[in-house]
N, CA, C and O of each residue as an XYZ file, in Angstrom:
972
protein
N      26.627     -9.376     26.170
C      27.661     -8.634     26.561
C      28.958     -8.569     25.625
O      29.829     -7.706     25.731
N      28.956     -9.701     24.613
C      29.739     -9.972     23.839
C      29.404     -8.770     22.452
O      30.308     -8.285     21.773
N      28.242     -8.530     22.300
C      27.659     -7.389     21.514
C      28.217     -6.156     21.925
O      28.902     -5.416     21.218
N      27.880     -5.964     23.146
C      28.336     -4.688     23.579
C      29.817     -4.400     23.204
O      30.244     -3.455     22.539
N      30.621     -5.592     23.872
C      32.128     -5.230     23.700
C      32.341     -4.921     22.383
O      33.100     -4.009     22.057
N      31.640     -5.708     21.464
C      31.800     -5.471     19.849
C      31.743     -3.975     19.526
O      32.636     -3.303     19.009
N      30.366     -3.523     19.979
C      30.363     -2.135     19.758
C      31.250     -0.939     20.175
O      31.337      0.074     19.481
N      31.805     -1.085     21.167
C      32.698     -0.600     21.840
C      34.034     -0.687     21.368
O      34.792      0.275     21.496
N      34.346     -1.600     20.909
C      35.735     -1.873     19.889
C      35.515     -1.350     18.861
O      36.487     -0.781     18.362
N      34.270     -1.298     18.134
C      34.038     -0.676     17.003
C      34.047      0.809     17.263
O      34.804      1.482     16.564
N      33.470      1.280     17.975
C      33.893      2.465     18.245
C      35.065      3.208     18.547
O      35.192      4.405     18.291
N      35.937      2.482     19.101
C      37.388      2.950     19.616
C      38.112      3.168     18.056
O      38.891      4.080     17.776
N      37.600      1.992     17.044
C      38.502      2.263     15.484
C      38.149      3.226     14.974
O      39.015      3.779     14.297
N      36.946      3.811     15.018
C      36.251      5.013     14.662
C      37.185      6.221     14.339
O      37.876      6.520     15.312
N      37.386      6.970     13.271
C      38.144      8.092     13.284
C      37.245      9.138     13.654
O      36.037      9.105     13.419
N      38.068     10.413     14.453
C      37.493     11.188     15.274
C      36.657     12.168     14.309
O      35.697     12.835     14.695
N      37.134     12.157     13.070
C      36.213     13.106     11.899
C      35.173     12.279     11.201
O      34.381     12.773     10.399
N      35.191     11.147     11.490
C      34.145     10.321     10.984
C      32.484     10.409     11.300
O      31.808      9.539     11.850
N      32.098     11.524     10.865
C      30.662     11.751     11.291
C      29.368     11.017     10.951
O      28.296     10.981     11.554
N      29.760     10.450      9.834
C      28.809      9.502      9.306
C      28.763      8.226     10.023
O      27.715      7.622     10.252
N      30.169      7.755     10.441
C      30.003      6.329     11.066
C      29.680      6.698     12.739
O      29.022      5.913     13.423
N      30.148      7.801     13.217
C      29.256      8.388     14.382
C      27.999      8.199     14.590
O      27.580      7.534     15.539
N      26.990      8.970     13.408
C      25.814      9.025     13.512
C      25.398      7.665     13.358
O      24.588      7.149     14.129
N      25.933      7.046     12.364
C      25.294      5.584     12.416
C      25.478      4.846     13.834
O      24.686      4.033     14.310
N      26.398      5.186     14.279
C      26.359      4.601     15.639
C      25.579      4.915     16.705
O      25.001      4.117     17.443
N      25.579      6.126     16.766
C      24.470      6.700     17.883
C      23.154      6.279     17.335
O      22.453      5.588     18.075
N      22.698      6.593     16.129
C      21.249      6.177     15.736
C      21.018      4.564     16.206
O      20.051      4.249     16.900
N      21.788      3.813     15.851
C      21.297      2.072     16.267
C      21.563      2.153     17.654
O      20.782      1.417     18.257
N      22.374      2.767     18.436
C      21.963      2.806     19.981
C      20.706      3.385     20.213
O      19.773      2.817     20.780
N      20.701      4.459     19.793
C      19.595      5.321     20.529
C      18.035      4.503     20.003
O      16.950      4.569     20.581
N      18.368      3.757     18.747
C      17.136      3.220     18.528
C      16.549      1.800     19.225
O      15.397      1.447     19.479
N      17.759      1.195     19.406
C      17.847      0.279     20.240
C      17.200      0.341     21.810
O      16.384     -0.453     22.278
N      17.793      1.499     22.473
C      17.439      1.647     23.609
C      15.628      2.022     23.455
O      14.823      1.529     24.246
N      15.223      2.905     22.380
C      14.011      3.184     22.482
C      13.141      1.712     22.523
O      12.230      1.412     23.295
N      13.681      0.981     21.528
C      12.833     -0.347     21.423
C      12.795     -1.221     22.876
O      11.837     -1.937     23.168
N      13.616     -1.104     23.471
C      13.773     -1.734     24.744
C      12.566     -0.911     25.881
O      11.791     -1.504     26.632
N      12.696      0.494     25.730
C      11.608      1.280     26.694
C      10.466      0.887     25.865
O       9.658      0.208     26.500
N      10.137      1.111     24.600
C       8.632      0.514     24.619
C       8.256     -0.713     24.734
O       7.066     -0.940     24.951
N       9.178     -1.763     24.615
C       8.603     -3.142     24.898
C       8.607     -3.354     26.339
O       7.641     -3.958     26.805
N       9.500     -2.974     27.099
C       9.381     -3.324     28.755
C       8.225     -2.294     29.086
O       7.984     -2.177     30.288
N       7.522     -1.580     28.273
C       6.532     -0.611     29.166
C       5.023     -0.989     28.567
O       4.044     -0.246     28.625
N       5.073     -2.463     27.916
C       3.821     -2.549     27.439
C       2.581     -3.052     28.719
O       1.355     -2.950     28.659
N       3.285     -3.505     29.623
C       2.119     -3.915     30.837
C       1.271     -2.831     31.359
O       0.145     -2.974     31.836
N       1.828     -1.898     31.240
C       1.181     -0.826     32.017
C       0.019      0.076     31.505
O      -0.710      0.818     32.163
N       0.029     -0.218     29.936
C      -1.164      0.292     29.129
C      -2.430     -0.407     29.121
O      -2.444     -1.600     29.424
N      -3.601      0.260     28.778
C      -4.790     -0.348     28.575
C      -4.650     -1.326     27.392
O      -3.975     -0.843     26.483
N      -5.131     -2.638     27.149
C      -4.894     -3.218     26.212
C      -5.192     -2.651     24.763
O      -4.434     -3.076     23.892
N      -6.106     -1.820     24.393
C      -6.469     -1.275     23.210
C      -5.265     -0.347     22.732
O      -5.166     -0.144     21.522
N      -4.237      0.297     23.705
C      -3.012      0.746     23.439
C      -1.802     -0.167     23.080
O      -0.942      0.290     22.327
N      -1.684     -1.423     23.570
C      -0.654     -1.897     23.747
C       0.045     -2.269     22.144
O       1.257     -2.328     21.937
N      -1.069     -2.505     21.066
C      -0.367     -2.441     19.742
C       0.168     -1.386     19.305
O       1.139     -1.457     18.551
N      -0.271     -0.409     19.625
C       0.564      0.909     19.072
C       1.630      0.992     19.647
O       2.568      1.382     18.950
N       1.862      0.729     20.839
C       3.151      0.924     21.601
C       4.296     -0.278     20.777
O       5.415     -0.195     20.270
N       3.338     -1.311     20.982
C       4.465     -2.283     20.244
C       5.097     -2.387     18.901
O       6.229     -2.792     18.635
N       3.945     -1.847     17.910
C       4.339     -1.305     16.875
C       5.538     -0.216     16.824
O       6.439     -0.319     15.992
N       5.491      0.698     17.648
C       6.380      1.940     18.090
C       7.547      1.065     18.252
O       8.432      1.207     17.408
N       7.767     -0.035     19.407
C       9.058     -0.483     19.623
C       9.512     -1.685     18.101
O      10.682     -2.043     17.972
N       8.744     -2.020     17.397
C       9.150     -2.668     16.173
C       9.924     -1.631     15.235
O      10.945     -1.949     14.626
N       9.344     -0.359     15.174
C       9.761      0.471     14.202
C      10.959      0.778     14.709
O      11.772      0.750     13.785
N      11.524      1.087     15.833
C      12.872      1.368     16.091
C      13.798      0.239     16.175
O      14.931      0.327     15.702
N      13.318     -0.946     16.825
C      14.098     -2.002     16.647
C      14.568     -2.448     15.366
O      15.770     -2.673     15.221
N      13.547     -2.641     14.175
C      13.929     -2.748     12.986
C      14.877     -1.598     12.526
O      15.877     -1.996     11.929
N      14.791     -0.619     12.642
C      15.567      0.580     12.144
C      17.090      0.499     12.753
O      18.073      0.878     12.117
N      17.149     -0.128     14.271
C      18.295     -0.290     14.852
C      19.339     -1.467     14.274
O      20.563     -1.400     14.158
N      18.574     -2.393     14.004
C      18.929     -3.561     13.242
C      19.833     -3.136     11.846
O      21.031     -3.245     11.586
N      18.809     -2.667     11.173
C      19.459     -1.889      9.723
C      20.752     -0.961     10.074
O      21.846     -0.968      9.510
N      20.300     -0.137     11.200
C      21.454      0.711     11.043
C      23.089      0.016     11.722
O      24.205      0.497     11.525
N      22.783     -1.091     12.451
C      24.141     -1.964     12.631
C      24.758     -2.318     11.230
O      25.937     -2.157     10.914
N      23.726     -2.841     10.430
C      23.946     -3.090      9.043
C      25.036     -2.130      8.065
O      26.092     -2.299      7.455
N      24.029     -0.993      8.348
C      24.336      0.289      7.766
C      25.680      0.563      8.103
O      26.583      0.634      7.269
N      25.842      0.744      9.519
C      27.442      1.301      9.969
C      28.612      0.216      9.495
O      29.697      0.678      9.143
N      28.425     -1.053      9.484
C      29.410     -1.780      9.140
C      29.640     -1.439      7.586
O      30.713     -0.938      7.250
N      28.580     -1.722      6.578
C      28.654     -1.354      5.420
C      29.546      0.029      4.986
O      30.231      0.114      3.967
N      29.384      0.990      5.913
C      30.170      2.495      5.663
C      31.532      2.268      6.120
O      32.454      2.872      5.571
N      31.783      1.311      7.242
C      33.168      1.232      7.677
C      33.943      0.400      7.035
O      35.135      0.282      7.316
N      33.154     -0.501      5.782
C      34.000     -1.331      5.198
C      34.430     -0.635      3.633
O      35.519     -0.666      3.060
N      33.186     -0.038      3.223
C      33.320      0.264      2.041
C      33.614      2.166      1.760
O      34.036      2.655      0.711
N      33.261      2.890      2.963
C      33.050      4.186      2.893
C      32.072      4.750      1.687
O      32.267      5.740      0.981
N      31.099      3.938      1.662
C      29.831      4.471      0.692
C      28.639      4.680      1.232
O      28.535      4.079      2.301
N      27.789      5.224      0.965
C      26.523      5.340      1.184
C      25.488      4.044      1.344
O      24.846      3.757      0.334
N      25.328      3.421      2.275
C      24.504      2.426      2.447
C      23.109      2.637      1.618
O      22.100      2.637      2.324
N      22.967      2.772      0.559
C      21.451      3.446     -0.157
C      20.444      2.104     -0.028
O      19.267      2.190      0.322
N      21.023      1.039     -0.323
C      20.147     -0.341     -0.727
C      19.693     -0.599      0.806
O      18.470     -0.597      0.943
N      20.282     -0.773      1.730
C      20.109     -0.955      3.262
C      19.078      0.088      3.896
O      18.109     -0.172      4.610
N      19.473      1.173      3.512
C      18.471      2.453      3.920
C      17.112      2.109      3.448
O      16.289      1.761      4.294
N      16.782      2.161      2.222
C      15.629      1.969      1.677
C      14.925      0.502      2.294
O      13.905      0.631      2.971
N      15.432     -0.774      2.075
C      14.898     -1.510      2.893
C      14.700     -1.318      4.479
O      13.997     -2.096      5.124
N      15.354     -0.253      5.048
C      14.882     -0.048      6.396
C      13.537      0.853      6.175
O      12.496      0.506      6.733
N      13.574      1.911      5.424
C      12.251      2.489      5.029
C      11.046      1.679      4.638
O       9.927      1.817      5.133
N      11.355      0.894      3.780
C      10.094      0.170      3.129
C       9.435     -0.733      4.152
O       8.326     -1.196      3.885
N      10.105     -1.060      5.458
C       9.724     -1.703      6.256
C       9.104     -0.864      7.533
O       8.102     -1.190      8.170
N       9.964      0.335      7.768
C       9.067      0.955      9.089
C       8.267      2.342      8.770
O       7.402      2.856      9.479
N       8.816      2.857      7.422
C       7.521      3.906      7.319
C       6.064      3.345      6.871
O       5.109      4.071      7.148
N       5.841      2.274      6.286
C       4.611      1.878      6.572
C       4.313      1.400      7.720
O       3.086      1.303      7.760
N       4.723      1.089      8.569
C       4.282      0.707     10.038
C       4.027      2.033     10.722
O       3.154      2.120     11.586
N       4.900      3.258     10.292
C       4.451      4.435     10.993
C       3.417      4.870     10.426
O       3.050      5.864     11.053
N       2.592      4.616      9.381
C       1.464      4.696      8.702
C       0.192      3.927      9.342
O      -0.972      4.306      9.470
N       0.844      2.676      9.708
C      -0.359      2.061     10.553
C      -0.596      2.570     11.782
O      -1.696      2.371     12.297
N       0.397      3.310     12.453
C       0.171      4.107     13.680
C      -1.072      4.947     13.577
O      -1.872      4.987     14.512
N      -1.215      5.481     12.691
C      -2.412      6.538     12.359
C      -4.069      5.709     12.214
O      -5.159      6.257     12.376
N      -3.825      4.329     11.881
C      -5.102      3.524     11.952
C      -5.206      2.914     13.247
O      -6.288      2.488     13.651
N      -4.093      2.840     13.964
C      -4.380      2.272     15.252
C      -5.053      3.063     16.088
O      -6.059      2.723     16.711
N      -4.453      4.271     16.132
C      -5.016      5.587     17.071
C      -6.117      5.738     16.636
O      -6.792      5.893     17.654
N      -6.701      5.794     15.885
C      -8.242      6.182     15.380
C      -9.017      5.080     15.196
O     -10.164      5.319     14.816
N      -8.712      3.914     15.360
C      -9.638      2.928     15.326
C     -10.961      3.054     16.323
O     -12.028      2.611     15.899
N     -10.899      3.674     17.688
C     -11.721      4.103     18.439
C     -12.677      4.980     17.782
O     -13.900      4.878     17.881
N     -11.991      5.916     17.052
C     -13.037      6.652     16.147
C     -13.827      6.331     14.955
O     -14.527      7.081     14.274
N     -13.526      4.762     14.794
C     -14.150      4.259     13.268
C     -13.356      4.100     12.315
O     -13.902      3.731     11.275
N     -12.013      4.273     12.271
C     -11.261      3.977     11.198
C     -11.312      2.791     10.642
O     -11.267      1.806     11.379
N     -11.412      2.640      9.290
C     -11.439      1.318      8.883
C      -9.997      1.079      7.991
O      -9.170      1.867      7.531
N     -10.125     -0.467      7.983
C      -8.779     -0.938      7.428
C      -8.361     -0.253      5.915
O      -7.249     -0.135      5.401
N      -9.517      0.091      5.488
C      -9.256      0.791      3.978
C      -8.124      2.096      4.059
O      -7.167      2.310      3.315
N      -8.505      2.714      4.996
C      -7.554      3.822      5.373
C      -5.995      3.316      5.747
O      -5.086      4.069      5.401
N      -5.677      2.155      6.393
C      -4.690      2.033      6.557
C      -4.150      1.262      5.376
O      -2.957      1.349      5.087
N      -4.824      0.655      4.816
C      -4.133     -0.168      3.526
C      -3.426      0.936      2.483
O      -2.324      0.949      1.934
N      -4.685      1.954      2.456
C      -4.151      3.129      1.403
C      -3.043      4.031      2.122
O      -2.671      4.948      1.390
N      -2.541      4.004      3.141
C      -1.691      4.866      3.408
C      -0.532      3.967      3.322
O       0.529      4.338      2.820
N      -0.730      2.707      3.837
C       0.610      1.606      3.213
C       0.945      1.702      1.814
O       2.016      2.073      1.334
N      -0.138      1.308      1.194
C       0.051      1.537     -0.517
C       0.881      2.775     -0.697
O       2.084      2.634     -0.918
N       0.370      3.941     -0.627
C       0.983      5.211     -1.171
C       2.639      5.235     -0.327
O       3.592      5.638     -0.995
N       2.829      4.871      0.855
C       4.275      4.882      1.577
C       5.273      3.787      0.710
O       6.464      4.006      0.490
N       4.608      2.686      0.311
C       5.385      1.906     -0.519
C       5.788      1.996     -1.808
O       6.691      1.361     -2.351
N       4.846      3.075     -2.414
C       5.206      3.516     -3.756
C       6.039      4.995     -3.715
O       6.759      5.443     -4.607
N       5.777      5.506     -2.637
C       6.828      6.566     -2.447
C       8.343      5.944     -2.275
O       9.394      6.277     -2.822
N       8.131      5.172     -1.553
C       9.905      4.536     -1.397
C      10.272      3.604     -2.642
O      11.396      3.683     -3.137
N       9.419      2.817     -3.088
C       9.987      1.987     -4.388
C      10.287      3.000     -5.646
O      11.162      2.760     -6.478
N       9.648      3.887     -5.668
C       9.887      4.681     -6.872
C      10.983      5.744     -6.431
O      11.651      6.243     -7.337
N      11.189      6.071     -5.337
C      12.361      6.604     -4.663
C      13.572      5.891     -4.911
O      14.542      6.502     -5.358
N      13.630      4.609     -4.660
C      14.927      3.936     -4.703
C      15.208      3.940     -6.188
O      16.273      4.247     -6.723
N      14.013      3.527     -6.807
C      14.567      3.424     -8.440
C      15.393      4.754     -9.191
O      16.282      4.682    -10.040
N      14.815      5.918     -8.607
C      15.038      6.712     -9.103
C      16.737      7.449     -8.793
O      17.478      8.072     -9.552
N      16.894      7.048     -7.377
C      17.959      7.269     -6.805
C      19.550      6.177     -7.016
O      20.722      6.501     -6.825
N      19.010      4.934     -7.440
C      19.786      3.650     -7.219
C      19.713      2.947     -8.724
O      20.696      2.412     -9.234
N      18.625      3.012     -9.257
C      18.584      2.046    -10.454
C      18.690      2.810    -11.694
O      19.710      2.832    -12.382
N      17.441      3.536    -12.004
C      17.394      4.078    -13.016
C      17.840      5.459    -13.028
O      16.875      6.120    -13.410
N      18.864      6.245    -12.789
C      19.403      7.034    -12.515
C      19.015      8.205    -13.827
O      18.683      9.298    -13.368
N      19.013      8.154    -14.813
C      19.026      8.528    -15.979
C      17.799      9.434    -15.779
O      17.835     10.663    -15.843
N      16.461      8.515    -15.474
C      14.982      8.818    -15.406
C      14.862      9.299    -13.939
O      13.827      8.820    -13.475
N      15.605     10.164    -12.900
C      15.669     10.201    -11.618
C      14.282     11.098    -11.388
O      13.458     10.777    -10.532
N      14.131     12.191    -12.200
C      13.242     13.302    -12.159
C      11.711     12.665    -12.240
O      10.839     13.112    -11.494
N      11.461     11.724    -13.073
C      10.422     10.970    -13.265
C       9.954     10.138    -12.248
O       8.773     10.245    -11.916
N      10.841      9.148    -11.577
C      10.603      8.490    -10.595
C      10.825      9.449     -9.177
O      10.424      9.012     -8.099
N      11.437     10.676     -9.264
C      11.014     11.380     -8.016
C       9.907     12.054     -7.922
O       9.615     12.540     -6.829
N       9.020     12.235     -9.090
C       8.024     12.887     -9.343
C       6.863     12.084     -8.884
O       5.948     12.649     -8.284
N       6.822     10.402     -9.194
C       5.948      9.494     -8.752
C       6.077      9.710     -7.172
O       5.123     10.018     -6.458
N       7.170      9.542     -6.799
C       7.448      9.279     -5.183
C       7.103     10.635     -4.417
O       6.934     10.551     -3.200
N       6.980     11.940     -5.067
C       6.357     13.205     -4.338
C       5.106     13.018     -4.366
O       4.490     13.121     -3.306
N       4.487     12.732     -5.445
C       3.147     12.610     -5.712
C       2.329     11.781     -4.509
O       1.288     12.159     -3.973
N       3.026     10.629     -4.244
C       2.333      9.463     -3.316
C       2.790     10.257     -1.724
O       2.016     10.195     -0.768
N       4.062     10.939     -1.641
C       4.399     11.611     -0.435
C       3.223     12.696     -0.205
O       2.666     12.682      0.893
N       2.803     13.660     -1.201
C       1.529     14.429     -0.922
C       0.265     13.710     -0.544
O      -0.517     14.131      0.309
N       0.100     12.525     -1.277
C      -1.413     12.014     -0.993
C      -1.385     11.715      0.305
O      -2.388     11.981      0.967
N      -0.074     11.015      1.037
C      -0.115     10.834      2.470
C      -0.444     12.000      3.453
O      -1.100     11.956      4.493
N       0.239     13.152      2.800
C       0.316     14.467      3.516
C      -1.180     14.913      3.661
O      -1.587     15.242      4.775
N      -2.016     14.934      2.569
C      -3.386     15.235      2.355
C      -4.186     14.413      3.081
O      -5.115     14.933      3.699
N      -3.992     13.009      3.147
C      -5.032     11.995      3.764
C      -5.030     12.471      5.175
O      -6.131     12.743      5.654
N      -3.938     12.618      5.941
C      -4.002     12.784      7.307
C      -4.053     14.408      7.895
O      -4.395     14.735      9.031
N      -3.627     15.292      6.825
C      -4.101     16.764      7.321
C      -5.350     17.023      6.842
O      -6.017     17.712      7.613
N      -5.988     16.651      5.655
C      -7.157     17.042      5.380
C      -8.354     16.074      4.982
O      -9.528     16.335      4.721
N      -7.646     14.836      5.024
C      -8.770     13.803      4.327
C      -9.620     13.171      5.878
O      -9.940     13.770      6.905
N      -9.760     11.891      5.515
C     -10.346     11.010      6.230
C      -9.676     10.840      7.711
O     -10.401     10.761      8.703
N      -8.382     10.795      7.796
C      -7.883     10.664      8.913
C      -8.020     11.689      9.838
O      -8.109     11.541     11.057
N      -8.037     13.093      9.010
C      -8.185     14.250     10.059
C      -9.530     14.427     10.499
O      -9.874     14.867     11.596
N     -10.420     13.975      9.370
C     -12.012     13.933     10.084
C     -12.120     13.077     11.373
O     -12.762     13.480     12.343
N     -11.374     11.700     11.355
C     -11.800     10.743     12.486
C     -11.046     11.160     13.522
O     -11.506     10.829     14.615
N      -9.922     11.848     13.548
C      -9.211     12.793     14.562
C     -10.015     13.517     15.320
O     -10.252     13.291     16.507
N     -10.455     14.402     14.666
C     -11.380     15.692     15.276
C     -12.817     15.017     15.779
O     -13.364     15.449     16.793
N     -13.408     13.899     14.981
C     -14.394     13.230     16.021
C     -13.909     12.643     17.093
O     -14.657     12.785     18.061
N     -13.063     12.108     17.283
C     -12.156     11.538     18.648
C     -12.134     12.619     19.656
O     -12.617     12.564     20.787
N     -11.505     13.619     19.098
C     -11.100     14.777     19.952
C      -9.996     14.499     20.934
O      -9.210     13.589     20.671
N      -9.851     15.249     22.126
C      -9.050     15.170     23.296
C      -7.720     14.741     22.929
O      -7.186     15.289     21.966
N      -7.092     13.801     23.590
C      -5.862     13.468     23.592
C      -5.586     12.654     22.060
O      -4.469     12.672     21.543
N      -6.555     12.071     21.539
C      -6.205     11.608     20.016
C      -6.168     12.632     18.961
O      -5.684     12.403     17.853
N      -6.649     13.696     19.283
C      -6.521     14.825     18.280
C      -5.221     15.229     18.480
O      -4.509     15.306     17.479
N      -4.726     15.520     19.623
C      -3.381     15.978     20.125
C      -2.291     15.222     19.291
O      -1.616     15.609     18.336
N      -2.320     14.310     19.793
C      -1.510     13.013     19.015
C      -1.565     12.905     17.664
O      -0.525     12.609     17.076
N      -2.793     13.123     16.910
C      -2.672     12.988     15.892
C      -2.082     14.132     15.016
O      -1.468     13.897     13.975
N      -2.297     15.342     15.485
C      -1.957     16.676     14.960
C      -0.254     16.806     15.320
O       0.219     17.800     14.768
N       0.647     16.105     16.033
C       1.851     16.120     16.337
C       2.362     15.202     15.406
O       3.323     15.588     14.741
N       1.833     13.824     15.174
C       2.056     12.979     14.169
C       2.019     13.500     12.899
O       2.813     12.976     12.117
N       1.272     14.452     12.432
C       0.945     15.060     11.146
C       2.160     16.032     10.786
O       2.702     16.113      9.684
N       2.480     16.756     11.945
C       3.871     17.534     11.862
C       5.115     16.819     11.635
O       6.021     17.424     11.062
N       5.303     15.509     12.035
C       6.326     14.743     11.805
C       6.490     14.541     10.290
O       7.470     14.816      9.598
N       5.080     13.892      9.853
C       5.197     13.675      8.394
C       5.289     14.765      7.596
O       5.906     14.636      6.539
N       4.776     15.878      7.892
C       4.849     17.089      7.084
C       6.499     17.583      7.123
O       7.167     17.475      6.095
N       6.955     17.996      8.074
C       8.057     18.343      8.524
C       9.590     17.505      8.560
O      10.687     17.604      8.011
N       9.042     16.792      9.381
C      10.396     15.609      9.732
C      10.478     14.634      8.243
O      11.603     14.317      7.858
N       9.400     14.232      7.527
C       9.570     13.335      6.665
C      10.107     14.182      5.202
O      10.630     13.627      4.236
N       9.859     15.466      5.319
C      10.536     16.611      4.322
C      11.619     16.328      3.977
O      11.771     16.278      2.756
N      12.777     16.037      4.812
C      14.228     15.741      4.635
C      14.559     14.865      3.604
O      15.462     15.087      2.798
N      13.732     13.708      3.610
C      13.693     12.555      2.464
C      13.474     13.090      1.117
O      14.473     12.926      0.415
N      12.679     13.568      0.630
C      12.288     14.422     -0.529
C      13.265     15.415     -1.032
O      13.561     15.594     -2.213
N      13.824     16.167      0.209
C      14.887     17.296     -0.299
C      15.995     16.435     -0.321
O      16.718     16.675     -1.289
N      16.420     15.458      0.439
C      17.860     14.827      0.474
C      17.807     14.355     -1.018
O      18.862     14.547     -1.623
N      16.600     13.664     -1.874
C      16.324     13.115     -2.919
C      16.856     14.122     -4.193
O      17.808     13.973     -4.959
N      15.973     15.065     -4.106
C      16.340     16.370     -5.010
C      17.807     16.814     -4.955
O      18.365     17.140     -6.002
N      18.493     16.844     -3.719
C      19.939     17.463     -3.676
C      20.899     16.262     -3.938
O      21.790     16.473     -4.761
N      20.847     15.095     -3.385
C      21.867     14.131     -3.665
C      21.341     12.962     -4.553
O      21.708     11.831     -4.232
N      20.539     13.106     -5.612
C      20.704     12.045     -6.570
C      21.541     12.347     -7.612
O      21.680     13.408     -8.219
N      22.160     11.136     -7.766
C      23.575     11.149     -8.585
C      22.979     11.632    -10.023
O      21.938     11.283    -10.580
N      23.967     12.533    -10.432
C      23.330     13.088    -11.986
C      22.729     14.518    -12.259
O      22.802     15.292    -13.214
N      21.903     14.564    -10.632
C      21.290     15.348    -10.691
C      19.803     15.682    -10.996
O      19.323     15.103    -11.971
N      19.080     16.454    -10.364
C      17.502     16.074    -10.659
C      17.190     17.643    -11.411
O      17.770     18.709    -11.208
N      16.147     17.356    -12.266
C      15.514     18.737    -13.221
C      16.756     19.074    -14.136
O      16.661     20.089    -14.827
N      18.086     18.210    -14.220
C      18.838     18.923    -14.902
C      19.866     19.658    -14.194
O      20.704     20.382    -14.732
N      19.732     19.394    -12.770
C      20.569     20.382    -11.959
C      21.265     19.651    -11.025
O      20.661     18.894    -10.264
N      22.748     19.812    -10.976
C      23.341     18.766    -10.266
C      24.028     19.728     -9.032
O      24.996     20.486     -9.092
N      23.301     19.453     -8.107
C      23.404     20.349     -6.604
C      24.636     20.026     -6.156
O      25.192     20.953     -5.566
N      25.316     18.910     -6.247
C      26.714     18.449     -5.718
C      26.840     18.423     -4.325
O      27.926     18.512     -3.753
N      25.717     18.298     -3.740
C      25.613     17.574     -2.570
C      26.340     16.527     -1.954
O      25.902     15.404     -2.202
N      27.488     16.600     -1.103
C      28.232     15.214     -0.786
C      27.268     14.250     -0.265
O      26.305     14.557      0.438
N      27.562     13.113     -0.628
C      26.544     11.867     -0.206
C      26.823     11.701      1.381
O      25.963     11.268      2.148
N      27.884     12.023      1.713
C      28.339     11.552      3.252
C      27.529     12.680      4.049
O      27.028     12.254      5.089
N      27.310     13.971      3.784
C      26.554     14.932      4.283
C      25.314     14.424      4.430
O      24.795     14.403      5.546
N      24.780     14.025      3.508
C      23.266     13.463      3.330
C      22.751     12.345      4.336
O      21.686     12.328      4.952
N      23.879     11.330      4.342
C      23.951     10.166      5.284
C      23.787     11.007      6.947
O      22.999     10.543      7.771
N      24.297     11.760      7.138
C      24.333     12.461      8.498
C      23.236     12.808      8.870
O      22.752     12.370      9.913
N      22.492     13.843      7.933
C      21.032     14.404      7.866
C      20.260     13.155      8.066
O      19.541     12.933      9.041
N      20.479     12.295      6.992
C      19.417     11.047      7.203
C      19.330     10.323      8.359
O      18.269      9.864      8.782
N      20.687     10.163      9.037
C      20.590      9.316     10.525
C      20.009     10.232     11.342
O      18.993      9.888     11.946
N      20.376     11.153     11.463
C      19.963     12.315     12.534
C      18.262     12.477     12.423
O      17.574     12.526     13.442
N      17.776     12.540     11.275
C      16.302     12.658     10.688
C      15.675     11.388     11.126
O      14.577     11.452     11.680
N      16.360     10.019     10.902
C      15.691      8.920     11.219
C      15.458      8.494     12.477
O      14.476      7.859     12.861
N      16.483      8.897     13.177
C      16.271      8.883     15.027
C      15.294      9.814     15.505
O      14.490      9.400     16.340
N      15.235     10.883     15.157
C      14.391     11.947     15.679
C      12.753     11.601     15.152
O      11.790     11.756     15.903
N      12.647     11.143     13.828
C      11.247     10.634     13.664
C      10.896      9.568     14.020
O       9.754      9.342     14.419
N      11.860      8.669     13.938
C      11.002      7.376     14.660
C      10.947      7.172     16.072
O       9.917      6.732     16.584
N      12.058      7.478     16.817
C      11.941      7.719     18.125
C      10.805      8.830     18.764
O      10.130      8.732     19.789
N      10.859      9.809     17.856
C       9.765     11.007     18.424
C       8.309     10.462     18.051
O       7.409     10.672     18.865
N       8.039      9.815     16.937
C       6.956      9.072     16.299
C       6.484      8.262     17.671
O       5.459      8.608     18.259
N       7.222      7.267     18.092
C       7.053      6.184     19.189
C       6.736      6.976     20.583
O       5.818      6.620     21.321
N       7.683      8.209     20.900
C       7.084      8.684     21.956
C       5.832      9.577     22.068
O       5.296      9.805     23.152
N       5.396     10.067     20.901
C       3.912     10.617     20.830
C       3.057      9.335     21.086
O       2.145      9.400     21.910
N       3.276      8.331     20.506
C       2.379      7.443     20.969
C       2.311      6.934     22.333
O       1.281      6.597     22.916
N       3.405      6.910     22.754
C       3.761      6.356     24.100
C       3.056      7.127     25.108
O       2.476      6.593     26.054
N       3.114      8.670     24.865
C       2.460      9.617     25.590
C       1.122      9.450     25.474
O       0.536      9.501     26.556
N       0.323      9.234     24.353
C      -1.050      8.805     24.125
C      -1.360      7.750     25.047
O      -2.279      7.787     25.865
N      -0.610      6.878     24.889
C      -1.039      5.537     25.448
C      -1.359      5.876     27.222
O      -2.339      5.421     27.811
N      -0.221      6.827     27.915
C      -0.055      6.966     28.990
C      -1.461      7.690     29.685
O      -2.066      7.231     30.654
N      -1.814      8.931     28.936
C      -2.464      9.463     29.018
C      -4.048      8.829     28.980
O      -4.872      9.257     29.788
N      -4.293      8.129     28.318
C      -5.498      7.275     27.935
C      -5.756      6.236     28.782
O      -6.908      5.900     29.054
N      -4.589      5.589     29.312
C      -4.779      4.653     30.305
C      -5.212      4.978     31.650
O      -5.837      4.175     32.343
N      -4.812      6.427     32.121
C      -5.030      6.643     33.311
C      -6.633      6.771     33.971
O      -6.791      6.989     35.173
């Protein structure tokens, strides 16, 4: 109750034109609500799907906690909370990759697939952080490495081993896999695009001059859609497969 009153108090102090703070607030509440929904629904599924739904809840819960910190950081300094955002991503994005392994286990997915996706997701994020926040003068080199890692993940799930496993599983698993692939290809695309547009000093010698607060709004909305949407796809698969 005290936390809820604190959130209301924080909301009333927010400026009416503070769209960044507003999207941080809405994002944190939406992802916390999604976590409660996923956790409280666990008992209605077959055991083989509970881990997948549990991971979905963990993804949104971890993001919600970080969004509370990011909102406070923004409120205190009016600066983009780049460090906290990457900490959130380095925890939640690998878990989203784990979801591919979990739904494909019945089709024979091996742990090597899971660790491969986790490895490249971590490389993608760590190098992205180096280019955006640490070694800005070499942002295009770090961005290139990050982009290569991203496209390796895209290849693996769209055309590689994960795709073949999904096709062998067929049915609802294949449908869910296709939707998750679109989330990675389209939904995750906002992050490399944001890196190109918002990297301080410009990328490839070009400074696009995109305001950091605008990118925060885009990231906040994209995070909520990607993480909650990802979880809802898993939830739908679990519901249909448990009937």
